[in-house]
ZAVEXZA-987883 format. One line per 4 residues: their letters; for each residue x, y, z of C-alpha. Coordinates in steps of 0.2 Angstrom, whole numbers. Example, Ala and Ser with C-alpha at 12.3 -4.5 7.8 and 13.67 -1.06 7.14 Angstrom:
# ZAVEXZA-987883
as) 62/-22/39 ~ 68/-5/36 $
# end
This chain:
# ZAVEXZA-987883
xxxx) 340/629/486 ~ 336/647/489 ~ 350/660/492 ~ 349/671/507 $
xxxx) 366/680/508 ~ 380/681/495 ~ 397/689/500 ~ 410/691/486 $
xxxx) 428/696/490 ~ 441/701/477 ~ 429/692/464 ~ 428/698/446 $
xxxx) 425/716/445 ~ 421/718/464 ~ 438/724/470 ~ 436/721/489 $
xxxx) 420/715/497 ~ 403/715/490 ~ 387/709/499 ~ 370/704/491 $
xxxx) 356/702/504 ~ 342/693/495 ~ 331/696/510 ~ 329/714/504 $
xxxx) 318/707/490 ~ 304/705/503 ~ 290/697/495 ~ 296/699/477 $
xxxx) 302/682/470 ~ 305/689/452 ~ 319/701/450 ~ 330/707/436 $
xxxx) 349/710/437 ~ 353/726/427 ~ 368/735/423 ~ 380/740/409 $
xxxx) 390/728/399 ~ 405/721/409 ~ 398/728/425 ~ 398/710/433 $
xxxx) 381/704/431 ~ 386/687/426 ~ 400/687/439 ~ 385/685/452 $
xxxx) 381/669/444 ~ 399/664/444 ~ 400/667/463 ~ 384/657/466 $
xxxx) 391/642/455 ~ 409/644/463 ~ 402/643/481 ~ 391/628/477 $
xxxx) 402/618/465 ~ 420/627/464 ~ 417/631/446 ~ 411/646/435 $
xxxx) 394/647/428 ~ 398/642/410 ~ 409/631/399 ~ 420/646/395 $
xxxx) 422/651/414 ~ 428/634/421 ~ 446/641/425 ~ 443/648/442 $
xxxx) 459/658/441 ~ 450/670/429 ~ 438/673/443 ~ 450/683/454 $
xxxx) 448/702/453 ~ 461/711/443 ~ 459/726/455 ~ 461/717/471 $
xxxx) 477/721/482 ~ 490/707/483 ~ 487/703/501 ~ 468/700/499 $
xxxx) 462/683/494 ~ 448/679/482 ~ 433/671/492 ~ 414/668/491 $
xxxx) 403/665/506 ~ 385/659/502 ~ 371/657/514 ~ 356/647/507 $
xxxx) 340/638/513 ~ 337/620/507 ~ 322/610/514 ~ 320/620/530 $
xxxx) 339/620/534 ~ 350/635/533 ~ 368/631/526 ~ 383/642/525 $
xxxx) 397/638/512 ~ 414/648/512 ~ 427/645/498 ~ 443/655/498 $
xxxx) 454/653/482 ~ 473/651/484 ~ 484/663/474 ~ 503/667/472 $
xxxx) 507/683/481 ~ 521/694/475 ~ 538/686/479 ~ 531/669/482 $
xxxx) 533/654/470 ~ 518/644/476 ~ 500/648/479 ~ 494/650/497 $
xxxx) 478/654/507 ~ 466/640/501 ~ 452/639/514 ~ 435/630/515 $
xxxx) 420/630/527 ~ 403/621/527 ~ 391/623/542 ~ 373/623/546 $
xxxx) 366/638/555 ~ 355/633/570 ~ 348/642/585 ~ 362/635/595 $
xxxx) 375/641/583 ~ 385/635/568 ~ 387/616/567 ~ 401/609/555 $
xxxx) 393/597/542 ~ 409/588/538 ~ 423/580/548 ~ 437/589/539 $
xxxx) 436/604/528 ~ 443/596/512 ~ 437/599/494 ~ 431/581/492 $
xxxx) 421/580/508 ~ 413/597/506 ~ 408/594/487 ~ 401/577/491 $
xxxx) 390/585/506 ~ 385/600/495 ~ 379/588/481 ~ 369/578/494 $
xxxx) 361/594/501 ~ 357/602/484 ~ 353/586/476 ~ 361/590/460 $
xxxx) 378/590/451 ~ 386/605/444 ~ 380/600/426 ~ 362/597/432 $
xxxx) 363/614/441 ~ 369/623/426 ~ 356/615/415 ~ 340/617/425 $
xxxx) 343/630/438 ~ 356/642/432 ~ 355/645/413 ~ 371/653/408 $
xxxx) 373/666/394 ~ 371/659/377 ~ 372/641/384 ~ 354/636/389 $
xxxx) 349/636/370 ~ 362/623/365 ~ 351/609/371 ~ 337/614/359 $
xxxx) 348/614/343 ~ 362/602/348 ~ 365/585/339 ~ 360/568/345 $
xxxx) 377/565/352 ~ 377/582/361 ~ 360/579/368 ~ 366/562/374 $
xxxx) 380/569/383 ~ 369/582/392 ~ 355/570/396 ~ 368/557/402 $
xxxx) 375/570/414 ~ 358/575/420 ~ 350/558/423 ~ 366/549/426 $
xxxx) 363/535/413 ~ 382/532/411 ~ 379/516/421 ~ 371/509/406 $
xxxx) 386/513/395 ~ 397/506/409 ~ 386/490/408 ~ 388/489/390 $
xxxx) 407/491/391 ~ 407/477/404 ~ 397/466/393 ~ 408/469/378 $
xxxx) 424/465/389 ~ 416/450/396 ~ 410/444/379 ~ 428/447/372 $
xxxx) 435/437/387 ~ 423/423/383 ~ 428/423/365 ~ 446/423/370 $
xxxx) 442/408/382 ~ 433/399/368 ~ 449/401/357 ~ 460/395/371 $
xxxx) 448/380/372 ~ 450/376/354 ~ 469/378/356 ~ 469/366/370 $
xxxx) 458/354/360 ~ 471/355/346 ~ 485/351/358 ~ 476/336/366 $
xxxx) 472/329/348 ~ 490/331/343 ~ 495/322/359 ~ 482/308/356 $
xxxx) 488/306/338 ~ 506/304/345 ~ 500/290/357 ~ 489/281/344 $
xxxx) 494/285/327 ~ 485/270/320 ~ 468/279/324 ~ 462/288/308 $
xxxx) 450/299/318 ~ 465/310/325 ~ 471/314/307 ~ 454/322/302 $
xxxx) 453/342/301 ~ 436/343/310 ~ 433/331/325 ~ 422/333/340 $
xxxx) 426/329/358 ~ 414/313/358 ~ 424/305/343 ~ 440/309/352 $
xxxx) 434/301/368 ~ 428/285/359 ~ 445/283/349 ~ 455/286/365 $
xxxx) 445/272/374 ~ 448/260/360 ~ 467/264/360 ~ 468/261/379 $
xxxx) 459/244/378 ~ 472/238/365 ~ 486/245/375 ~ 480/237/391 $
xxxx) 481/220/383 ~ 498/223/377 ~ 504/229/394 ~ 497/213/402 $
xxxx) 507/201/390 ~ 523/211/392 ~ 521/211/411 ~ 521/192/411 $
xxxx) 536/191/399 ~ 545/203/411 ~ 541/192/426 ~ 548/176/418 $
xxxx) 564/184/412 ~ 566/191/430 ~ 565/173/438 ~ 577/166/426 $
xxxx) 589/181/429 ~ 588/178/448 ~ 592/159/446 ~ 607/162/436 $
xxxx) 613/177/446 ~ 613/165/462 ~ 624/152/453 ~ 636/166/448 $
xxxx) 637/173/466 ~ 642/155/473 ~ 656/154/460 ~ 662/171/464 $
xxxx) 662/167/483 ~ 672/151/481 ~ 685/160/471 ~ 687/174/483 $
xxxx) 689/162/498 ~ 703/153/489 ~ 712/169/484 ~ 711/175/502 $
xxxx) 719/158/509 ~ 734/160/497 ~ 737/178/504 ~ 737/172/522 $
xxxx) 750/158/519 ~ 762/170/511 ~ 759/182/525 ~ 763/169/539 $
xxxx) 779/164/530 ~ 785/183/531 ~ 781/184/549 ~ 791/169/554 $
xxxx) 806/176/545 ~ 805/192/556 ~ 805/183/573 ~ 824/185/577 $
xxxx) 824/203/574 ~ 809/205/586 ~ 818/197/600 ~ 833/210/599 $
xxxx) 820/224/599 ~ 813/217/615 ~ 830/217/624 ~ 834/235/618 $
xxxx) 817/241/625 ~ 820/233/642 ~ 837/242/644 ~ 829/259/639 $
xxxx) 815/256/652 ~ 828/254/666 ~ 838/270/660 ~ 821/280/660 $
xxxx) 818/275/678 ~ 834/285/684 ~ 834/299/671 ~ 827/312/682 $
xxxx) 841/310/695 ~ 854/312/680 ~ 844/328/675 ~ 845/335/692 $
xxxx) 864/332/693 ~ 867/340/677 ~ 856/355/682 ~ 865/357/698 $
xxxx) 882/357/690 ~ 877/370/677 ~ 869/381/691 ~ 885/380/702 $
xxxx) 896/386/687 ~ 884/401/683 ~ 884/406/702 ~ 903/407/703 $
xxxx) 904/417/687 ~ 890/429/693 ~ 898/432/710 ~ 915/436/702 $
xxxx) 907/448/690 ~ 898/457/704 ~ 914/459/715 ~ 923/468/700 $
xxxx) 908/479/696 ~ 907/485/715 ~ 926/490/715 ~ 923/501/699 $
xxxx) 907/509/707 ~ 916/513/722 ~ 929/524/713 ~ 916/533/703 $
xxxx) 905/537/718 ~ 920/545/727 ~ 923/557/712 ~ 905/562/710 $
xxxx) 902/566/728 ~ 916/579/728 ~ 909/587/712 ~ 891/588/719 $
xxxx) 897/597/735 ~ 906/610/724 ~ 891/614/713 ~ 879/615/728 $
xxxx) 889/629/735 ~ 886/640/719 ~ 867/642/722 ~ 868/660/728 $
xxxx) 876/665/711 ~ 862/657/702 ~ 849/665/712 ~ 856/683/708 $
xxxx) 856/678/689 ~ 838/674/690 ~ 833/691/697 ~ 843/700/684 $
xxxx) 833/690/670 ~ 816/694/678 ~ 820/713/678 ~ 825/712/659 $
xxxx) 808/703/655 ~ 798/716/664 ~ 806/729/653 ~ 803/719/637 $
xxxx) 784/718/642 ~ 784/737/643 ~ 793/739/626 ~ 781/727/618 $
xxxx) 766/736/624 ~ 773/752/618 ~ 776/745/601 ~ 758/737/601 $
xxxx) 750/754/605 ~ 759/762/591 ~ 753/750/579 ~ 735/752/586 $
xxxx) 737/771/583 ~ 742/769/565 ~ 727/757/562 ~ 714/769/571 $
xxxx) 721/783/560 ~ 717/773/544 ~ 700/769/551 ~ 696/787/555 $
xxxx) 700/791/537 ~ 690/777/530 ~ 675/782/541 ~ 676/800/535 $
xxxx) 676/795/517 ~ 661/783/519 ~ 651/797/528 ~ 655/809/514 $
xxxx) 650/796/501 ~ 633/792/510 ~ 629/810/510 ~ 632/812/492 $
xxxx) 622/796/488 ~ 607/803/498 ~ 607/820/489 ~ 608/811/472 $
xxxx) 594/799/475 ~ 583/813/482 ~ 586/823/466 ~ 580/807/456 $
xxxx) 565/805/467 ~ 560/823/465 ~ 562/821/446 ~ 551/806/446 $
xxxx) 537/814/457 ~ 537/829/445 ~ 536/818/430 ~ 522/807/438 $
xxxx) 511/822/443 ~ 513/829/425 ~ 508/812/417 ~ 495/808/430 $
xxxx) 486/825/427 ~ 486/822/408 ~ 480/804/410 ~ 465/808/421 $
xxxx) 455/812/405 ~ 457/793/400 ~ 440/787/408 ~ 431/802/400 $
xxxx) 439/799/383 ~ 435/780/385 ~ 417/784/389 ~ 416/796/374 $
xxxx) 423/782/363 ~ 410/769/369 ~ 396/782/367 ~ 402/785/349 $
xxxx) 403/766/346 ~ 385/765/353 ~ 379/778/341 ~ 388/769/326 $
xxxx) 379/753/331 ~ 362/762/332 ~ 365/769/315 ~ 370/751/308 $
xxxx) 354/744/317 ~ 344/757/309 ~ 350/753/292 ~ 347/734/295 $
xxxx) 329/738/301 ~ 327/748/285 ~ 331/733/275 ~ 320/722/286 $
xxxx) 306/735/284 ~ 308/733/265 ~ 308/714/266 ~ 293/714/279 $
xxxx) 283/725/267 ~ 286/713/252 ~ 280/699/264 ~ 265/709/269 $
xxxx) 261/712/250 ~ 263/694/246 ~ 253/689/261 ~ 239/701/257 $
xxxx) 238/695/239 ~ 237/677/246 ~ 224/682/258 ~ 213/690/245 $
xxxx) 215/675/234 ~ 210/664/248 ~ 195/675/252 ~ 189/675/234 $
xxxx) 190/656/234 ~ 181/655/250 ~ 167/667/244 ~ 165/657/228 $
xxxx) 164/641/238 ~ 150/649/249 ~ 140/656/235 ~ 141/639/226 $
xxxx) 135/631/243 ~ 121/643/244 ~ 115/640/226 ~ 116/621/229 $
xxxx) 105/623/244 ~ 93/634/234 ~ 92/621/220 ~ 87/608/233 $
xxxx) 73/620/239 ~ 67/623/221 ~ 63/605/220 ~ 50/607/234 $
xxxx) 42/624/228 ~ 25/623/221 ~ 13/637/215 ~ 1/641/228 $
xxxx) 11/634/242 ~ 21/645/254 ~ 40/645/253 ~ 48/637/269 $
xxxx) 61/652/268 ~ 51/668/264 ~ 33/662/265 ~ 28/668/248 $
xxxx) 16/658/238 ~ 22/665/222 ~ 39/659/214 ~ 42/670/199 $
xxxx) 61/668/198 ~ 67/651/206 ~ 85/647/207 ~ 94/639/192 $
xxxx) 110/629/191 ~ 126/639/189 ~ 139/635/176 ~ 153/636/189 $
xxxx) 155/621/200 ~ 162/623/218 ~ 181/622/218 ~ 189/612/232 $
xxxx) 185/606/249 ~ 177/619/260 ~ 186/615/276 ~ 203/616/267 $
xxxx) 198/633/259 ~ 193/639/276 ~ 209/634/285 ~ 219/641/270 $
xxxx) 210/658/273 ~ 213/658/291 ~ 232/653/289 ~ 233/668/276 $
xxxx) 225/680/288 ~ 237/674/302 ~ 252/676/291 ~ 246/693/285 $
xxxx) 244/698/303 ~ 260/692/308 ~ 270/700/294 ~ 259/716/297 $
xxxx) 264/717/316 ~ 282/714/311 ~ 281/728/299 ~ 272/740/311 $
xxxx) 285/735/325 ~ 299/740/313 ~ 290/756/308 ~ 288/760/326 $
xxxx) 307/757/329 ~ 312/767/314 ~ 300/781/319 ~ 307/781/337 $
xxxx) 325/782/330 ~ 321/796/318 ~ 313/806/332 ~ 328/803/344 $
xxxx) 343/801/332 ~ 339/808/315 ~ 355/818/315 ~ 365/802/316 $
xxxx) 359/795/299 ~ 368/807/289 ~ 383/810/300 ~ 389/791/302 $
xxxx) 406/794/293 ~ 409/809/304 ~ 405/799/320 ~ 417/785/314 $
xxxx) 431/798/311 ~ 428/805/328 ~ 429/787/336 ~ 445/784/327 $
xxxx) 452/800/334 ~ 446/795/351 ~ 454/778/349 ~ 471/787/345 $
xxxx) 469/799/360 ~ 465/784/371 ~ 481/775/365 ~ 491/791/369 $
xxxx) 483/793/386 ~ 485/775/390 ~ 504/776/386 ~ 505/791/398 $
xxxx) 496/782/411 ~ 508/767/409 ~ 523/780/410 ~ 515/787/426 $
xxxx) 513/769/434 ~ 532/766/429 ~ 537/782/438 ~ 527/776/454 $
xxxx) 535/758/451 ~ 552/766/451 ~ 549/779/464 ~ 542/767/478 $
xxxx) 558/757/481 ~ 568/773/478 ~ 559/782/492 ~ 562/767/503 $
xxxx) 580/767/499 ~ 582/786/503 ~ 573/783/519 ~ 585/768/523 $
xxxx) 600/779/519 ~ 594/793/530 ~ 592/781/544 ~ 609/775/542 $
xxxx) 618/792/542 ~ 616/795/561 ~ 624/778/564 ~ 638/782/553 $
xxxx) 641/798/562 ~ 641/790/578 ~ 653/777/572 ~ 665/791/566 $
xxxx) 664/800/583 ~ 668/784/593 ~ 683/780/582 ~ 690/798/584 $
xxxx) 688/797/603 ~ 697/780/604 ~ 711/787/593 ~ 714/802/604 $
xxxx) 714/792/620 ~ 727/780/612 ~ 738/795/607 ~ 738/800/626 $
xxxx) 743/783/632 ~ 757/782/619 ~ 765/799/624 ~ 765/793/643 $
xxxx) 774/777/639 ~ 787/785/628 ~ 792/797/642 ~ 795/783/655 $
xxxx) 807/773/644 ~ 826/775/643 ~ 837/774/627 ~ 838/754/626 $
xxxx) 829/747/612 ~ 817/732/613 ~ 829/721/602 ~ 844/725/613 $
xxxx) 835/721/629 ~ 829/705/621 ~ 847/700/616 ~ 853/703/634 $
xxxx) 839/694/642 ~ 842/679/630 ~ 861/679/634 ~ 858/679/653 $
xxxx) 845/666/652 ~ 856/654/642 ~ 870/656/655 ~ 858/652/669 $
xxxx) 851/637/659 ~ 869/630/657 ~ 873/631/675 ~ 856/623/680 $
xxxx) 859/610/667 ~ 876/605/674 ~ 869/606/692 ~ 854/595/688 $
xxxx) 865/582/678 ~ 878/581/692 ~ 864/579/705 ~ 855/566/695 $
xxxx) 872/556/692 ~ 877/557/710 ~ 860/550/716 ~ 861/536/703 $
xxxx) 879/531/707 ~ 875/531/726 ~ 860/520/724 ~ 870/508/713 $
xxxx) 884/507/725 ~ 872/503/739 ~ 863/490/729 ~ 879/481/723 $
xxxx) 886/480/741 ~ 870/471/746 ~ 869/460/730 ~ 887/453/732 $
xxxx) 883/448/750 ~ 867/439/745 ~ 875/430/730 ~ 890/424/740 $
xxxx) 878/415/752 ~ 868/407/737 ~ 884/400/730 ~ 888/391/746 $
xxxx) 871/383/746 ~ 872/377/728 ~ 889/369/731 ~ 882/359/746 $
xxxx) 867/353/735 ~ 879/347/721 ~ 889/336/732 ~ 873/327/738 $
xxxx) 867/324/720 ~ 883/316/716 ~ 881/303/730 ~ 862/299/724 $
xxxx) 868/297/706 ~ 881/283/710 ~ 868/274/721 ~ 855/274/706 $
xxxx) 867/267/693 ~ 870/252/705 ~ 852/249/708 ~ 848/248/689 $
xxxx) 863/237/685 ~ 873/250/675 ~ 892/248/677 ~ 896/265/672 $
xxxx) 888/281/667 ~ 893/277/648 ~ 882/261/649 ~ 867/272/655 $
xxxx) 870/284/641 ~ 870/270/628 ~ 854/263/635 ~ 844/280/635 $
xxxx) 831/282/621 ~ 818/296/619 ~ 801/292/626 ~ 793/292/609 $
xxxx) 805/279/602 ~ 802/267/617 ~ 783/269/614 ~ 785/266/595 $
xxxx) 796/250/598 ~ 784/243/610 ~ 769/246/598 ~ 779/238/584 $
xxxx) 782/222/595 ~ 763/221/600 ~ 758/223/582 ~ 769/209/576 $
xxxx) 762/197/590 ~ 744/202/585 ~ 747/199/566 ~ 755/182/570 $
xxxx) 740/177/580 ~ 727/184/567 ~ 735/176/552 ~ 736/159/561 $
xxxx) 718/159/567 ~ 710/166/550 ~ 720/152/540 ~ 714/138/551 $
xxxx) 696/145/549 ~ 697/146/530 ~ 704/128/528 ~ 690/121/538 $
xxxx) 677/131/528 ~ 684/126/511 ~ 685/108/516 ~ 673/98/504 $
xxxx) 669/112/491 ~ 673/109/473 ~ 671/120/458 ~ 655/118/447 $
xxxx) 658/126/430 ~ 668/141/424 ~ 666/158/432 ~ 668/168/415 $
xxxx) 655/157/406 ~ 642/160/421 ~ 645/179/420 ~ 641/179/401 $
xxxx) 625/169/404 ~ 620/181/418 ~ 623/196/407 ~ 613/189/392 $
xxxx) 598/185/404 ~ 599/202/412 ~ 598/211/395 ~ 583/201/390 $
xxxx) 574/205/406 ~ 578/224/405 ~ 571/224/387 ~ 554/216/393 $
xxxx) 555/229/408 ~ 557/244/396 ~ 543/238/385 ~ 532/236/400 $
xxxx) 536/253/407 ~ 533/261/390 ~ 516/253/389 ~ 512/259/407 $
xxxx) 517/277/403 ~ 506/276/387 ~ 491/270/397 ~ 495/284/410 $
xxxx) 496/298/397 ~ 480/291/389 ~ 471/291/406 ~ 477/309/408 $
xxxx) 471/314/391 ~ 454/306/394 ~ 452/316/410 ~ 457/332/401 $
xxxx) 445/329/387 ~ 431/327/399 ~ 435/343/409 ~ 437/352/392 $
xxxx) 420/346/386 ~ 412/353/402 ~ 422/370/401 ~ 418/371/382 $
xxxx) 399/369/385 ~ 399/381/400 ~ 409/394/390 ~ 397/392/375 $
xxxx) 382/395/385 ~ 389/410/394 ~ 395/417/377 ~ 377/415/370 $
xxxx) 369/423/385 ~ 382/438/385 ~ 381/441/367 ~ 362/442/367 $
xxxx) 363/454/382 ~ 377/464/374 ~ 368/466/357 ~ 352/471/366 $
xxxx) 361/485/376 ~ 372/491/362 ~ 357/494/350 ~ 359/479/338 $
xxxx) 342/481/332 ~ 332/488/317 ~ 330/505/325 ~ 349/506/330 $
xxxx) 343/511/347 ~ 354/506/362 ~ 346/503/380 ~ 354/519/386 $
xxxx) 347/529/371 ~ 330/521/374 ~ 330/527/392 ~ 336/544/386 $
xxxx) 322/545/373 ~ 310/542/387 ~ 317/556/397 ~ 317/567/382 $
xxxx) 299/564/379 ~ 294/568/397 ~ 304/584/395 ~ 296/589/379 $
xxxx) 279/585/386 ~ 282/597/401 ~ 290/610/389 ~ 275/610/377 $
xxxx) 264/616/391 ~ 273/632/392 ~ 278/633/373 ~ 260/633/367 $
xxxx) 256/647/378 ~ 272/657/374 ~ 269/654/355 ~ 250/657/355 $
xxxx) 247/639/351 ~ 258/640/335 ~ 272/628/341 ~ 274/611/349 $
xxxx) 290/602/351 ~ 291/583/346 ~ 304/570/346 ~ 310/567/328 $
xxxx) 310/549/321 ~ 323/553/308 ~ 336/539/305 ~ 353/546/305 $
xxxx) 366/542/292 ~ 380/530/293 ~ 371/518/305 ~ 372/530/319 $
xxxx) 360/529/334 ~ 345/541/332 ~ 331/546/343 ~ 336/562/352 $
xxxx) 333/575/338 ~ 319/588/340 ~ 307/595/328 ~ 294/608/330 $
xxxx) 276/606/324 ~ 270/623/317 ~ 251/624/320 ~ 249/638/307 $
xxxx) 256/627/293 ~ 252/610/299 ~ 270/605/295 ~ 284/597/305 $
xxxx) 301/606/303 ~ 319/606/311 ~ 320/617/327 ~ 335/626/319 $
xxxx) 323/634/307 ~ 315/644/321 ~ 319/663/323 ~ 329/670/337 $
xxxx) 314/674/348 ~ 305/658/344 ~ 321/648/349 ~ 322/658/365 $
xxxx) 304/653/369 ~ 307/635/365 ~ 324/635/375 ~ 316/643/390 $
xxxx) 301/630/389 ~ 314/616/388 ~ 324/622/403 ~ 308/624/413 $
xxxx) 302/607/407 ~ 318/599/412 ~ 318/606/429 ~ 300/600/431 $
xxxx) 305/582/426 ~ 320/582/437 ~ 311/588/452 ~ 297/575/449 $
xxxx) 309/561/446 ~ 320/565/461 ~ 310/567/476 ~ 325/574/486 $
xxxx) 327/588/474 ~ 319/605/478 ~ 321/617/464 ~ 316/634/473 $
xxxx) 327/645/462 ~ 331/649/444 ~ 343/661/436 ~ 342/666/417 $
xxxx) 356/675/409 ~ 351/686/393 ~ 341/680/378 ~ 326/692/379 $
xxxx) 333/705/367 ~ 328/694/352 ~ 309/695/357 ~ 296/706/349 $
xxxx) 284/716/361 ~ 271/702/361 ~ 283/688/363 ~ 292/698/377 $
xxxx) 276/700/386 ~ 272/682/385 ~ 289/677/391 ~ 286/689/406 $
xxxx) 269/681/409 ~ 278/664/409 ~ 291/670/422 ~ 277/678/433 $
xxxx) 267/662/432 ~ 283/652/436 ~ 287/663/451 ~ 269/660/458 $
xxxx) 274/642/461 ~ 286/649/475 ~ 302/649/465 ~ 314/664/466 $
xxxx) 318/669/448 ~ 333/680/444 ~ 335/687/426 ~ 349/696/418 $
xxxx) 343/707/404 ~ 347/724/395 ~ 329/725/388 ~ 321/741/395 $
xxxx) 304/734/393 ~ 308/719/404 ~ 316/730/417 ~ 301/741/417 $
xxxx) 289/726/419 ~ 298/719/434 ~ 297/729/450 ~ 312/721/459 $
xxxx) 329/725/452 ~ 347/722/457 ~ 357/736/450 ~ 375/733/446 $
xxxx) 385/750/445 ~ 402/751/436 ~ 414/765/441 ~ 426/774/430 $
xxxx) 440/764/437 ~ 432/748/432 ~ 426/741/449 ~ 408/737/452 $
xxxx) 395/738/466 ~ 377/732/469 ~ 361/737/477 ~ 343/732/476 $
xxx) 329/744/470 ~ 311/740/473 ~ 299/751/463 $
# end
């Protein structure tokens, strides 16, 4: 991933929109990001991280809300747009952060875009612009998670050193995220859960076995195997089979006894049934004889009933003629009464009709007088309307007069409010200008305060370096003494070695023969053995001398560096050494001045805060004044017009009041209503009586004709009735009435007669059949004795049956237990095999071994060794061959897993020591090497990852001149591989050594801007 274009909006110290075009670097792939503290250098890293992963660049910058600029206007959303190149593709990602605007309760404005830029245009890379889909696609494109990116590509301020000195557990967390080995932990957790499940299943099997053994002991208590504490499934199965064999034999014997008892019971039960049948037949015969005697006694009564039924039937045959005769007589009587009543009513109606006709004609002639009264009432009502209108206009005039007064008061009050608020606004403006003018000096005072603080820090640093110079001089003196001693020992060793060689030559020297060294044939003073023997091993002494020289050189260089720093400080800031207390006092005064100016700035802002809504309120009130004036003029005009109408109406009226006119109108209206009511009532009564008279006349005529018809029909019915009595053999009508019976009684008597005859026939037939059936039968034994015998035999059979059933149930339960034991034995074997296999795998993965090393830790150790191997290729160069990182084999306490601690091998001392003992600069070299090694390993292991960029935030300030130069050389060498390297640093030497710079400028108001400078 290589950035091409970065645009930040309302982000960090960048108030509105800030754009960084990385293409301005040209061919430079190593650049430094420089600027004062707090200018926003790290915010650039935050923007890159936010665009790619939605988070800040460090652990303390994960809350994205803190990334919004404090200087941004409320209507401007925080957003980052990043265009980058990855594997030949150009990608653009846009993230806009939601925030709560003033007056809102919820955050709004969230927006995301992810596209690929091609020659044809922009192509969306996801179906929907959601966080989940965009983050997943970006991780696929970049090939790294946020944790991996922050560990090997973007090294945040103060965080990339953590890996070097972190504990085993902390390294495990970091490496787990980088290499995604959490699947091994998940596998371990899965095996632990599975093992626990199998242990639980095994316990359940034991519980089931215990339950089955208890059930078997209940079935076969005579078997001693079931009473033992420890028993295996094979012993249980054998004991069960033995019990089942014995129970099978018992069941067969009991079954035979049950069958014999059943046969005896059936035989005796048959004899009992025969005796019961004979007794029942004899009892039934006695009942029939008694019933036949009763029916014979009822025979005379039944004959009388038959005669009565015959007479009732004859009467029923002519009952319809008798009914018609009675109905006709009743109708004739009713007709005669009705006709007489109608004739009387007609006579009364005739008198009433004559009187109403005379009154109707009289009232009809009064219609002209009623019409004149109507016209007088209409004139009175017109006058009432005029008087009511006049009264309404007078009321409107009073209301308008009140409204005019109110509108005038409102207009005056509004003018006074405007004047008062304008005075307050002018006061706030004057106060703001005064306070703002005084607080303009705040940035200058703050700058002076910071400058004084920097001078105090310079003096404090000078004092610290003085102490370091004293300590360094002591180290140089001790190192010089150690070197002199080592040099003396080494010279003594060399002299002894030369003397030993000379002694060897002396043994080969002879007078007259040439010396193999100088060629002389005379040997006046040959070498003699010395009294001092060689002290120590020559190689060790030489190595000790070299180490002493290196240590003296290192301490001397450190002291010279401190001397140079002290000399530079004295040359540039000598006056500060003696005036520190004065500078501190001036800084305190500046701090007080800053507080005063800050208060004035806040007061000025308070004036603005109060003045803005007040100015708006004054403008709104001024806008409302013309409307109020217009409303007042309109109401005045309406009032004047109404007064003119009121005067005109008053002049046109006479002296009568509205109340008097209404009373007169009401009186005339009542008089008219009374006349109309009388006329309407008379007219209605006349019509009703006239109609009634005509109707009664017609009705009397028709009813008289109907009476004649009914009289003729009655005479004919009398003749038909006399003839019917004779035909049915009734002497008189009284004989007919005595013979009449209700229809229901006739049916009931007929049914009783039929039932009697059927009972006589049924009893006679059944008695003859029973007598024939019982002929020849004799009683054989007592019925009660036979019942007792049957009950005794049945009880014996049921006892045998119950015993047989119990044995069958016992066999069924035993068979079920055998099946369950067989199934349990199979499940137990399967569970034990799985438990053994799972336990072995679980122990292997969780590190149950002598080294306390889990499988995941083993993989992480392998990854760490690859990282340290890659890191050492750069660390040896940066440290001049002195240091090399190695994985520590130290066993941690309390049985904790080990294997991820780091030691450093010091080539000068030949010793291994903890990396925490390294100095600040040495730690920086080691941390940088580890980070670069980690990037190399990640890129090598994941073919899809292409690490084209690296960003480093601070850390160079702890390096001496030589170490700094080595670090720069390492970065230069790294960028030669094609990577884009960005470094944040305040170190002037580093800035001077790198031509390409991204300058971050901080204004007096606190906002920042950027630009590239290529020297």
